[in-house]
HTML snippet that shows the backbone in 3Dmol.js (N, CA, C, O; Angstrom):
<script src="https://3Dmol.org/build/3Dmol-min.js"></script>
<div id="view" style="width:600px;height:400px;position:relative"></div>
<script>
const pdb = `
ATOM      1  N   MET A   1       6.082  -8.472   1.249  1.00  0.00           N
ATOM      2  CA  MET A   1       4.885  -8.019   0.699  1.00  0.00           C
ATOM      3  C   MET A   1       5.309  -6.814  -0.300  1.00  0.00           C
ATOM      4  O   MET A   1       6.184  -5.995  -0.019  1.00  0.00           O
ATOM      5  N   HIS A   2       4.643  -6.822  -1.380  1.00  0.00           N
ATOM      6  CA  HIS A   2       4.906  -5.769  -2.491  1.00  0.00           C
ATOM      7  C   HIS A   2       3.619  -5.034  -2.648  1.00  0.00           C
ATOM      8  O   HIS A   2       2.582  -5.656  -2.880  1.00  0.00           O
ATOM      9  N   LEU A   3       3.639  -3.707  -2.528  1.00  0.00           N
ATOM     10  CA  LEU A   3       2.544  -2.797  -2.930  1.00  0.00           C
ATOM     11  C   LEU A   3       2.887  -2.056  -4.133  1.00  0.00           C
ATOM     12  O   LEU A   3       4.053  -1.762  -4.395  1.00  0.00           O
ATOM     13  N   ASN A   4       1.835  -1.726  -4.919  1.00  0.00           N
ATOM     14  CA  ASN A   4       2.038  -1.136  -6.206  1.00  0.00           C
ATOM     15  C   ASN A   4       2.369   0.249  -6.126  1.00  0.00           C
ATOM     16  O   ASN A   4       3.014   0.739  -7.052  1.00  0.00           O
ATOM     17  N   ASN A   5       1.958   1.083  -4.976  1.00  0.00           N
ATOM     18  CA  ASN A   5       2.194   2.365  -4.579  1.00  0.00           C
ATOM     19  C   ASN A   5       3.668   2.463  -3.871  1.00  0.00           C
ATOM     20  O   ASN A   5       3.886   2.024  -2.742  1.00  0.00           O
ATOM     21  N   PRO A   6       4.620   3.083  -4.676  1.00  0.00           N
ATOM     22  CA  PRO A   6       5.909   3.140  -4.051  1.00  0.00           C
ATOM     23  C   PRO A   6       5.867   3.917  -2.826  1.00  0.00           C
ATOM     24  O   PRO A   6       6.461   3.391  -1.885  1.00  0.00           O
ATOM     25  N   ASP A   7       5.322   5.019  -2.605  1.00  0.00           N
ATOM     26  CA  ASP A   7       5.295   5.875  -1.464  1.00  0.00           C
ATOM     27  C   ASP A   7       4.709   5.046  -0.268  1.00  0.00           C
ATOM     28  O   ASP A   7       5.237   5.108   0.842  1.00  0.00           O
ATOM     29  N   LEU A   8       3.620   4.276  -0.514  1.00  0.00           N
ATOM     30  CA  LEU A   8       3.154   3.354   0.464  1.00  0.00           C
ATOM     31  C   LEU A   8       4.065   2.257   0.887  1.00  0.00           C
ATOM     32  O   LEU A   8       4.250   1.930   2.059  1.00  0.00           O
ATOM     33  N   GLN A   9       4.589   1.746  -0.094  1.00  0.00           N
ATOM     34  CA  GLN A   9       5.574   0.675   0.064  1.00  0.00           C
ATOM     35  C   GLN A   9       6.722   1.132   1.005  1.00  0.00           C
ATOM     36  O   GLN A   9       7.156   0.463   1.943  1.00  0.00           O
ATOM     37  N   ALA A  10       7.154   2.361   0.629  1.00  0.00           N
ATOM     38  CA  ALA A  10       8.232   2.984   1.510  1.00  0.00           C
ATOM     39  C   ALA A  10       7.856   3.119   2.960  1.00  0.00           C
ATOM     40  O   ALA A  10       8.609   2.802   3.881  1.00  0.00           O
ATOM     41  N   LYS A  11       6.605   3.623   3.112  1.00  0.00           N
ATOM     42  CA  LYS A  11       6.147   3.683   4.626  1.00  0.00           C
ATOM     43  C   LYS A  11       6.069   2.457   5.251  1.00  0.00           C
ATOM     44  O   LYS A  11       6.477   2.312   6.404  1.00  0.00           O
ATOM     45  N   VAL A  12       5.588   1.563   4.609  1.00  0.00           N
ATOM     46  CA  VAL A  12       5.424   0.097   5.183  1.00  0.00           C
ATOM     47  C   VAL A  12       6.781  -0.447   5.568  1.00  0.00           C
ATOM     48  O   VAL A  12       6.976  -1.042   6.628  1.00  0.00           O
ATOM     49  N   SER A  13       7.769  -0.199   4.598  1.00  0.00           N
ATOM     50  CA  SER A  13       9.095  -0.795   4.771  1.00  0.00           C
ATOM     51  C   SER A  13       9.743   0.121   6.077  1.00  0.00           C
ATOM     52  O   SER A  13      10.447  -0.471   6.895  1.00  0.00           O
ATOM     53  N   GLN A  14       9.528   1.302   6.204  1.00  0.00           N
ATOM     54  CA  GLN A  14      10.169   2.189   7.220  1.00  0.00           C
ATOM     55  C   GLN A  14       9.407   1.557   8.521  1.00  0.00           C
ATOM     56  O   GLN A  14      10.123   1.336   9.498  1.00  0.00           O
ATOM     57  N   TRP A  15       8.102   1.267   8.611  1.00  0.00           N
ATOM     58  CA  TRP A  15       7.468   0.847   9.757  1.00  0.00           C
ATOM     59  C   TRP A  15       7.949  -0.622  10.224  1.00  0.00           C
ATOM     60  O   TRP A  15       7.901  -0.961  11.406  1.00  0.00           O
ATOM     61  N   VAL A  16       8.378  -1.390   9.281  1.00  0.00           N
ATOM     62  CA  VAL A  16       8.912  -2.799   9.358  1.00  0.00           C
ATOM     63  C   VAL A  16      10.237  -2.541  10.085  1.00  0.00           C
ATOM     64  O   VAL A  16      10.529  -3.210  11.076  1.00  0.00           O
ATOM     65  N   THR A  17      10.967  -1.676   9.655  1.00  0.00           N
ATOM     66  CA  THR A  17      12.325  -1.314  10.197  1.00  0.00           C
ATOM     67  C   THR A  17      12.227  -0.879  11.606  1.00  0.00           C
ATOM     68  O   THR A  17      13.007  -1.326  12.447  1.00  0.00           O
ATOM     69  N   GLU A  18      11.253   0.019  11.914  1.00  0.00           N
ATOM     70  CA  GLU A  18      11.191   0.815  13.169  1.00  0.00           C
ATOM     71  C   GLU A  18      10.595  -0.139  14.141  1.00  0.00           C
ATOM     72  O   GLU A  18      10.964  -0.077  15.313  1.00  0.00           O
ATOM     73  N   THR A  19       9.640  -1.082  13.742  1.00  0.00           N
ATOM     74  CA  THR A  19       8.933  -1.760  14.736  1.00  0.00           C
ATOM     75  C   THR A  19       9.449  -3.258  14.979  1.00  0.00           C
ATOM     76  O   THR A  19       9.283  -3.934  15.994  1.00  0.00           O
ATOM     77  N   GLY A  20      10.089  -3.598  13.843  1.00  0.00           N
ATOM     78  CA  GLY A  20      10.568  -5.173  13.934  1.00  0.00           C
ATOM     79  C   GLY A  20       9.451  -6.069  13.654  1.00  0.00           C
ATOM     80  O   GLY A  20       9.627  -7.268  13.872  1.00  0.00           O
ATOM     81  N   ARG A  21       8.150  -5.603  13.133  1.00  0.00           N
ATOM     82  CA  ARG A  21       7.136  -6.440  12.911  1.00  0.00           C
ATOM     83  C   ARG A  21       7.172  -6.706  11.362  1.00  0.00           C
ATOM     84  O   ARG A  21       7.862  -5.978  10.649  1.00  0.00           O
ATOM     85  N   SER A  22       6.475  -7.687  10.860  1.00  0.00           N
ATOM     86  CA  SER A  22       6.307  -8.062   9.506  1.00  0.00           C
ATOM     87  C   SER A  22       5.417  -7.040   8.945  1.00  0.00           C
ATOM     88  O   SER A  22       4.604  -6.409   9.620  1.00  0.00           O
ATOM     89  N   ALA A  23       5.614  -6.890   7.600  1.00  0.00           N
ATOM     90  CA  ALA A  23       4.845  -6.132   6.806  1.00  0.00           C
ATOM     91  C   ALA A  23       3.377  -6.578   6.846  1.00  0.00           C
ATOM     92  O   ALA A  23       2.421  -5.804   6.882  1.00  0.00           O
ATOM     93  N   GLU A  24       3.311  -7.894   6.837  1.00  0.00           N
ATOM     94  CA  GLU A  24       1.887  -8.539   6.740  1.00  0.00           C
ATOM     95  C   GLU A  24       1.201  -8.249   8.116  1.00  0.00           C
ATOM     96  O   GLU A  24       0.009  -7.942   8.111  1.00  0.00           O
ATOM     97  N   GLU A  25       1.840  -8.324   9.205  1.00  0.00           N
ATOM     98  CA  GLU A  25       1.208  -7.915  10.471  1.00  0.00           C
ATOM     99  C   GLU A  25       0.799  -6.391  10.450  1.00  0.00           C
ATOM    100  O   GLU A  25      -0.345  -6.100  10.799  1.00  0.00           O
ATOM    101  N   LEU A  26       1.598  -5.497  10.093  1.00  0.00           N
ATOM    102  CA  LEU A  26       1.263  -4.090  10.005  1.00  0.00           C
ATOM    103  C   LEU A  26       0.087  -3.814   9.172  1.00  0.00           C
ATOM    104  O   LEU A  26      -0.795  -3.049   9.563  1.00  0.00           O
ATOM    105  N   VAL A  27       0.038  -4.460   7.938  1.00  0.00           N
ATOM    106  CA  VAL A  27      -0.936  -4.201   7.066  1.00  0.00           C
ATOM    107  C   VAL A  27      -2.263  -4.859   7.557  1.00  0.00           C
ATOM    108  O   VAL A  27      -3.361  -4.325   7.398  1.00  0.00           O
ATOM    109  N   GLU A  28      -2.095  -5.896   8.084  1.00  0.00           N
ATOM    110  CA  GLU A  28      -3.410  -6.510   8.875  1.00  0.00           C
ATOM    111  C   GLU A  28      -3.902  -5.669   9.940  1.00  0.00           C
ATOM    112  O   GLU A  28      -5.109  -5.457  10.057  1.00  0.00           O
ATOM    113  N   ASP A  29      -2.973  -5.136  10.792  1.00  0.00           N
ATOM    114  CA  ASP A  29      -3.381  -4.197  11.880  1.00  0.00           C
ATOM    115  C   ASP A  29      -4.022  -2.953  11.264  1.00  0.00           C
ATOM    116  O   ASP A  29      -4.997  -2.418  11.792  1.00  0.00           O
ATOM    117  N   ALA A  30      -3.519  -2.548  10.257  1.00  0.00           N
ATOM    118  CA  ALA A  30      -4.033  -1.172   9.695  1.00  0.00           C
ATOM    119  C   ALA A  30      -5.419  -1.505   9.016  1.00  0.00           C
ATOM    120  O   ALA A  30      -6.340  -0.705   9.178  1.00  0.00           O
ATOM    121  N   MET A  31      -5.599  -2.558   8.321  1.00  0.00           N
ATOM    122  CA  MET A  31      -6.991  -2.830   7.754  1.00  0.00           C
ATOM    123  C   MET A  31      -7.851  -3.138   8.862  1.00  0.00           C
ATOM    124  O   MET A  31      -8.948  -2.581   8.834  1.00  0.00           O
ATOM    125  N   ALA A  32      -7.607  -3.898   9.830  1.00  0.00           N
ATOM    126  CA  ALA A  32      -8.570  -4.098  10.978  1.00  0.00           C
ATOM    127  C   ALA A  32      -8.896  -2.775  11.574  1.00  0.00           C
ATOM    128  O   ALA A  32     -10.086  -2.505  11.741  1.00  0.00           O
ATOM    129  N   GLY A  33      -7.991  -1.929  11.911  1.00  0.00           N
ATOM    130  CA  GLY A  33      -8.249  -0.451  12.298  1.00  0.00           C
ATOM    131  C   GLY A  33      -9.254   0.113  11.484  1.00  0.00           C
ATOM    132  O   GLY A  33     -10.354   0.440  11.929  1.00  0.00           O
ATOM    133  N   TYR A  34      -8.871   0.251  10.170  1.00  0.00           N
ATOM    134  CA  TYR A  34      -9.693   0.947   9.112  1.00  0.00           C
ATOM    135  C   TYR A  34     -11.169   0.349   9.092  1.00  0.00           C
ATOM    136  O   TYR A  34     -12.137   1.110   9.118  1.00  0.00           O
ATOM    137  N   PHE A  35     -11.311  -1.008   9.045  1.00  0.00           N
ATOM    138  CA  PHE A  35     -12.629  -1.437   8.931  1.00  0.00           C
ATOM    139  C   PHE A  35     -13.423  -1.211  10.353  1.00  0.00           C
ATOM    140  O   PHE A  35     -14.642  -1.042  10.383  1.00  0.00           O
ATOM    141  N   GLY A  36     -12.700  -1.226  11.381  1.00  0.00           N
ATOM    142  CA  GLY A  36     -13.314  -0.950  12.711  1.00  0.00           C
ATOM    143  C   GLY A  36     -13.931   0.577  12.719  1.00  0.00           C
ATOM    144  O   GLY A  36     -15.075   0.834  13.094  1.00  0.00           O
ATOM    145  N   GLU A  37     -13.087   1.439  12.294  1.00  0.00           N
ATOM    146  CA  GLU A  37     -13.352   2.805  12.129  1.00  0.00           C
ATOM    147  C   GLU A  37     -14.492   3.052  11.235  1.00  0.00           C
ATOM    148  O   GLU A  37     -15.365   3.870  11.525  1.00  0.00           O
ATOM    149  N   LEU A  38     -14.500   2.319  10.090  1.00  0.00           N
ATOM    150  CA  LEU A  38     -15.565   2.518   9.086  1.00  0.00           C
ATOM    151  C   LEU A  38     -16.812   2.054   9.640  1.00  0.00           C
ATOM    152  O   LEU A  38     -17.832   2.714   9.442  1.00  0.00           O
ATOM    153  N   ALA A  39     -16.841   0.929  10.351  1.00  0.00           N
ATOM    154  CA  ALA A  39     -18.050   0.449  10.952  1.00  0.00           C
ATOM    155  C   ALA A  39     -18.753   1.507  11.952  1.00  0.00           C
ATOM    156  O   ALA A  39     -19.969   1.655  12.073  1.00  0.00           O
ATOM    157  N   GLN A  40     -17.823   2.157  12.591  1.00  0.00           N
ATOM    158  CA  GLN A  40     -18.247   3.221  13.621  1.00  0.00           C
ATOM    159  C   GLN A  40     -19.026   4.399  12.957  1.00  0.00           C
ATOM    160  O   GLN A  40     -20.141   4.784  13.308  1.00  0.00           O
ATOM    161  N   VAL A  41     -18.265   4.917  11.935  1.00  0.00           N
ATOM    162  CA  VAL A  41     -18.666   5.863  11.011  1.00  0.00           C
ATOM    163  C   VAL A  41     -20.155   5.600  10.486  1.00  0.00           C
ATOM    164  O   VAL A  41     -21.108   6.375  10.572  1.00  0.00           O
ATOM    165  N   ARG A  42     -20.124   4.289   9.909  1.00  0.00           N
ATOM    166  CA  ARG A  42     -21.333   3.823   9.329  1.00  0.00           C
ATOM    167  C   ARG A  42     -22.598   3.786  10.258  1.00  0.00           C
ATOM    168  O   ARG A  42     -23.736   4.072   9.885  1.00  0.00           O
ATOM    169  N   THR A  43     -22.234   3.390  11.526  1.00  0.00           N
ATOM    170  CA  THR A  43     -23.318   3.362  12.632  1.00  0.00           C
ATOM    171  C   THR A  43     -23.744   4.681  13.054  1.00  0.00           C
ATOM    172  O   THR A  43     -24.921   4.903  13.339  1.00  0.00           O
ATOM    173  N   MET A  44     -22.721   5.682  13.115  1.00  0.00           N
ATOM    174  CA  MET A  44     -23.232   6.974  13.425  1.00  0.00           C
ATOM    175  C   MET A  44     -24.107   7.743  12.333  1.00  0.00           C
ATOM    176  O   MET A  44     -25.053   8.493  12.577  1.00  0.00           O
ATOM    177  N   LEU A  45     -23.567   7.382  10.998  1.00  0.00           N
ATOM    178  CA  LEU A  45     -24.414   8.112   9.975  1.00  0.00           C
ATOM    179  C   LEU A  45     -25.804   7.333   9.858  1.00  0.00           C
ATOM    180  O   LEU A  45     -26.792   7.997   9.546  1.00  0.00           O
ATOM    181  N   ASP A  46     -25.923   6.108  10.065  1.00  0.00           N
ATOM    182  CA  ASP A  46     -27.232   5.422  10.182  1.00  0.00           C
ATOM    183  C   ASP A  46     -28.029   6.065  11.178  1.00  0.00           C
ATOM    184  O   ASP A  46     -29.157   6.470  10.898  1.00  0.00           O
ATOM    185  N   SER A  47     -27.497   6.201  12.405  1.00  0.00           N
ATOM    186  CA  SER A  47     -28.188   6.917  13.495  1.00  0.00           C
ATOM    187  C   SER A  47     -28.754   8.180  13.205  1.00  0.00           C
ATOM    188  O   SER A  47     -29.944   8.430  13.396  1.00  0.00           O
ATOM    189  N   ARG A  48     -27.828   9.085  12.690  1.00  0.00           N
ATOM    190  CA  ARG A  48     -28.131  10.416  12.309  1.00  0.00           C
ATOM    191  C   ARG A  48     -29.193  10.453  11.242  1.00  0.00           C
ATOM    192  O   ARG A  48     -30.124  11.256  11.307  1.00  0.00           O
ATOM    193  N   ASN A  49     -29.051   9.553  10.222  1.00  0.00           N
ATOM    194  CA  ASN A  49     -30.127   9.418   9.179  1.00  0.00           C
ATOM    195  C   ASN A  49     -31.465   8.958   9.816  1.00  0.00           C
ATOM    196  O   ASN A  49     -32.530   9.290   9.294  1.00  0.00           O
ATOM    197  N   ASP A  50     -31.430   8.307  10.775  1.00  0.00           N
ATOM    198  CA  ASP A  50     -32.800   7.800  11.381  1.00  0.00           C
ATOM    199  C   ASP A  50     -33.261   8.915  12.270  1.00  0.00           C
ATOM    200  O   ASP A  50     -34.456   8.945  12.566  1.00  0.00           O
ATOM    201  N   ASP A  51     -32.428   9.859  12.742  1.00  0.00           N
ATOM    202  CA  ASP A  51     -32.970  11.027  13.653  1.00  0.00           C
ATOM    203  C   ASP A  51     -33.504  11.942  12.558  1.00  0.00           C
ATOM    204  O   ASP A  51     -34.544  12.510  12.890  1.00  0.00           O
ATOM    205  N   ILE A  52     -33.060  12.227  11.347  1.00  0.00           N
ATOM    206  CA  ILE A  52     -33.561  12.939  10.482  1.00  0.00           C
ATOM    207  C   ILE A  52     -34.844  12.456   9.921  1.00  0.00           C
ATOM    208  O   ILE A  52     -35.802  13.226   9.855  1.00  0.00           O
ATOM    209  N   LYS A  53     -34.920  11.297   9.536  1.00  0.00           N
ATOM    210  CA  LYS A  53     -36.247  10.698   8.961  1.00  0.00           C
ATOM    211  C   LYS A  53     -37.250  10.708   9.986  1.00  0.00           C
ATOM    212  O   LYS A  53     -38.416  10.901   9.642  1.00  0.00           O
ATOM    213  N   SER A  54     -36.956  10.521  11.251  1.00  0.00           N
ATOM    214  CA  SER A  54     -37.963  10.618  12.388  1.00  0.00           C
ATOM    215  C   SER A  54     -38.483  12.001  12.662  1.00  0.00           C
ATOM    216  O   SER A  54     -39.591  12.176  13.169  1.00  0.00           O
ATOM    217  N   GLY A  55     -37.628  13.045  12.302  1.00  0.00           N
ATOM    218  CA  GLY A  55     -37.971  14.433  12.433  1.00  0.00           C
ATOM    219  C   GLY A  55     -37.388  14.820  13.944  1.00  0.00           C
ATOM    220  O   GLY A  55     -37.635  15.921  14.437  1.00  0.00           O
ATOM    221  N   GLU A  56     -36.713  13.969  14.528  1.00  0.00           N
ATOM    222  CA  GLU A  56     -35.941  14.375  15.799  1.00  0.00           C
ATOM    223  C   GLU A  56     -34.828  15.543  15.525  1.00  0.00           C
ATOM    224  O   GLU A  56     -34.539  16.349  16.408  1.00  0.00           O
ATOM    225  N   ILE A  57     -34.297  15.563  14.376  1.00  0.00           N
ATOM    226  CA  ILE A  57     -33.303  16.483  13.964  1.00  0.00           C
ATOM    227  C   ILE A  57     -34.071  17.180  12.830  1.00  0.00           C
ATOM    228  O   ILE A  57     -34.614  16.531  11.936  1.00  0.00           O
ATOM    229  N   ASN A  58     -34.104  18.636  12.900  1.00  0.00           N
ATOM    230  CA  ASN A  58     -34.367  19.345  11.798  1.00  0.00           C
ATOM    231  C   ASN A  58     -33.260  19.924  10.947  1.00  0.00           C
ATOM    232  O   ASN A  58     -32.398  20.572  11.540  1.00  0.00           O
ATOM    233  N   LEU A  59     -33.172  19.786   9.698  1.00  0.00           N
ATOM    234  CA  LEU A  59     -32.155  20.168   8.855  1.00  0.00           C
ATOM    235  C   LEU A  59     -32.189  21.769   8.593  1.00  0.00           C
ATOM    236  O   LEU A  59     -33.267  22.357   8.505  1.00  0.00           O
ATOM    237  N   ILE A  60     -31.127  22.341   8.491  1.00  0.00           N
ATOM    238  CA  ILE A  60     -31.039  23.774   8.292  1.00  0.00           C
ATOM    239  C   ILE A  60     -30.777  23.884   6.708  1.00  0.00           C
ATOM    240  O   ILE A  60     -29.861  23.293   6.135  1.00  0.00           O
ATOM    241  N   PRO A  61     -31.654  24.673   6.124  1.00  0.00           N
ATOM    242  CA  PRO A  61     -31.643  24.979   4.695  1.00  0.00           C
ATOM    243  C   PRO A  61     -30.213  25.519   4.350  1.00  0.00           C
ATOM    244  O   PRO A  61     -29.687  26.331   5.111  1.00  0.00           O
ATOM    245  N   GLY A  62     -29.586  25.096   3.245  1.00  0.00           N
ATOM    246  CA  GLY A  62     -28.263  25.558   2.701  1.00  0.00           C
ATOM    247  C   GLY A  62     -28.180  27.079   2.691  1.00  0.00           C
ATOM    248  O   GLY A  62     -27.148  27.591   3.125  1.00  0.00           O
ATOM    249  N   ASP A  63     -29.211  27.887   2.217  1.00  0.00           N
ATOM    250  CA  ASP A  63     -29.000  29.234   2.190  1.00  0.00           C
ATOM    251  C   ASP A  63     -29.002  29.824   3.555  1.00  0.00           C
ATOM    252  O   ASP A  63     -28.358  30.862   3.713  1.00  0.00           O
ATOM    253  N   GLU A  64     -29.585  29.348   4.482  1.00  0.00           N
ATOM    254  CA  GLU A  64     -29.391  29.683   5.844  1.00  0.00           C
ATOM    255  C   GLU A  64     -27.953  29.547   6.401  1.00  0.00           C
ATOM    256  O   GLU A  64     -27.350  30.428   7.014  1.00  0.00           O
ATOM    257  N   VAL A  65     -27.513  28.359   6.109  1.00  0.00           N
ATOM    258  CA  VAL A  65     -26.142  28.051   6.513  1.00  0.00           C
ATOM    259  C   VAL A  65     -25.133  29.002   5.902  1.00  0.00           C
ATOM    260  O   VAL A  65     -24.170  29.413   6.549  1.00  0.00           O
ATOM    261  N   ILE A  66     -25.376  29.351   4.616  1.00  0.00           N
ATOM    262  CA  ILE A  66     -24.335  30.198   3.929  1.00  0.00           C
ATOM    263  C   ILE A  66     -24.593  31.733   4.489  1.00  0.00           C
ATOM    264  O   ILE A  66     -23.649  32.483   4.738  1.00  0.00           O
ATOM    265  N   ALA A  67     -25.861  32.084   4.645  1.00  0.00           N
ATOM    266  CA  ALA A  67     -26.115  33.359   5.119  1.00  0.00           C
ATOM    267  C   ALA A  67     -25.358  33.781   6.389  1.00  0.00           C
ATOM    268  O   ALA A  67     -24.775  34.863   6.440  1.00  0.00           O
ATOM    269  N   GLY A  68     -25.377  32.886   7.446  1.00  0.00           N
ATOM    270  CA  GLY A  68     -24.782  33.317   8.738  1.00  0.00           C
ATOM    271  C   GLY A  68     -23.430  33.770   8.719  1.00  0.00           C
ATOM    272  O   GLY A  68     -23.195  34.848   9.266  1.00  0.00           O
ATOM    273  N   PRO A  69     -22.405  33.069   8.130  1.00  0.00           N
ATOM    274  CA  PRO A  69     -21.008  33.687   7.984  1.00  0.00           C
ATOM    275  C   PRO A  69     -21.008  34.805   7.136  1.00  0.00           C
ATOM    276  O   PRO A  69     -20.167  35.669   7.383  1.00  0.00           O
ATOM    277  N   ARG A  70     -21.874  35.001   6.057  1.00  0.00           N
ATOM    278  CA  ARG A  70     -21.743  36.207   5.369  1.00  0.00           C
ATOM    279  C   ARG A  70     -22.173  37.385   6.155  1.00  0.00           C
ATOM    280  O   ARG A  70     -21.544  38.440   6.084  1.00  0.00           O
ATOM    281  N   GLU A  71     -23.164  37.255   6.863  1.00  0.00           N
ATOM    282  CA  GLU A  71     -23.756  38.340   7.662  1.00  0.00           C
ATOM    283  C   GLU A  71     -22.705  38.709   8.808  1.00  0.00           C
ATOM    284  O   GLU A  71     -22.519  39.895   9.081  1.00  0.00           O
ATOM    285  N   ARG A  72     -22.031  37.716   9.464  1.00  0.00           N
ATOM    286  CA  ARG A  72     -21.027  38.102  10.367  1.00  0.00           C
ATOM    287  C   ARG A  72     -19.864  38.826   9.774  1.00  0.00           C
ATOM    288  O   ARG A  72     -19.305  39.792  10.293  1.00  0.00           O
ATOM    289  N   SER A  73     -19.560  38.276   8.655  1.00  0.00           N
ATOM    290  CA  SER A  73     -18.261  38.973   7.859  1.00  0.00           C
ATOM    291  C   SER A  73     -18.789  40.369   7.426  1.00  0.00           C
ATOM    292  O   SER A  73     -17.995  41.302   7.550  1.00  0.00           O
ATOM    293  N   ALA A  74     -19.952  40.616   6.965  1.00  0.00           N
ATOM    294  CA  ALA A  74     -20.309  41.919   6.669  1.00  0.00           C
ATOM    295  C   ALA A  74     -20.392  42.869   7.876  1.00  0.00           C
ATOM    296  O   ALA A  74     -20.119  44.069   7.866  1.00  0.00           O
ATOM    297  N   ALA A  75     -20.791  42.175   8.858  1.00  0.00           N
ATOM    298  CA  ALA A  75     -20.818  43.153  10.153  1.00  0.00           C
ATOM    299  C   ALA A  75     -19.404  43.461  10.678  1.00  0.00           C
ATOM    300  O   ALA A  75     -19.136  44.585  11.103  1.00  0.00           O
ATOM    301  N   ARG A  76     -18.561  42.534  10.651  1.00  0.00           N
ATOM    302  CA  ARG A  76     -17.114  42.904  10.915  1.00  0.00           C
ATOM    303  C   ARG A  76     -16.421  43.843   9.886  1.00  0.00           C
ATOM    304  O   ARG A  76     -15.546  44.636  10.234  1.00  0.00           O
ATOM    305  N   ARG A  77     -16.857  43.715   8.585  1.00  0.00           N
ATOM    306  CA  ARG A  77     -16.367  44.723   7.779  1.00  0.00           C
ATOM    307  C   ARG A  77     -16.845  46.206   8.046  1.00  0.00           C
ATOM    308  O   ARG A  77     -16.100  47.183   7.959  1.00  0.00           O
ATOM    309  N   SER A  78     -18.186  46.247   8.383  1.00  0.00           N
ATOM    310  CA  SER A  78     -18.808  47.522   8.676  1.00  0.00           C
ATOM    311  C   SER A  78     -18.251  48.118   9.912  1.00  0.00           C
ATOM    312  O   SER A  78     -18.070  49.335   9.960  1.00  0.00           O
ATOM    313  N   LYS A  79     -17.973  47.374  10.885  1.00  0.00           N
ATOM    314  CA  LYS A  79     -17.409  47.919  12.198  1.00  0.00           C
ATOM    315  C   LYS A  79     -16.012  48.403  11.941  1.00  0.00           C
ATOM    316  O   LYS A  79     -15.567  49.324  12.627  1.00  0.00           O
ATOM    317  N   SER A  80     -15.304  47.854  11.017  1.00  0.00           N
ATOM    318  CA  SER A  80     -13.805  48.285  11.005  1.00  0.00           C
ATOM    319  C   SER A  80     -13.746  49.559  10.048  1.00  0.00           C
ATOM    320  O   SER A  80     -12.765  50.304  10.052  1.00  0.00           O
ATOM    321  N   SER A  81     -14.797  49.755   9.269  1.00  0.00           N
ATOM    322  CA  SER A  81     -14.849  50.945   8.400  1.00  0.00           C
ATOM    323  C   SER A  81     -14.861  52.261   9.095  1.00  0.00           C
ATOM    324  O   SER A  81     -14.904  53.304   8.442  1.00  0.00           O
TER     325      SER A  81
END
`;
const viewer = $3Dmol.createViewer("view");
viewer.addModel(pdb, "pdb");
viewer.setStyle({}, {cartoon: {color: "spectrum"}});
viewer.zoomTo();
viewer.render();
</script>
């Protein structure tokens, strides 16, 4: 098996040497794992999106998200002064 990315090719070759498995087996396992994880992430995101659309989860406005850490940082600075 030949890959166009030399770093990736080196990693596959190293794993072939270390495991005794063929490059094809390793790549097939990696791809199967990747697509399995991708499907799980997709399912989770779809579920979260459904929760948002249904109103079950309320989004926090971006300015509130940013304000929290800034306020805590300002409070720490004022305490140490």
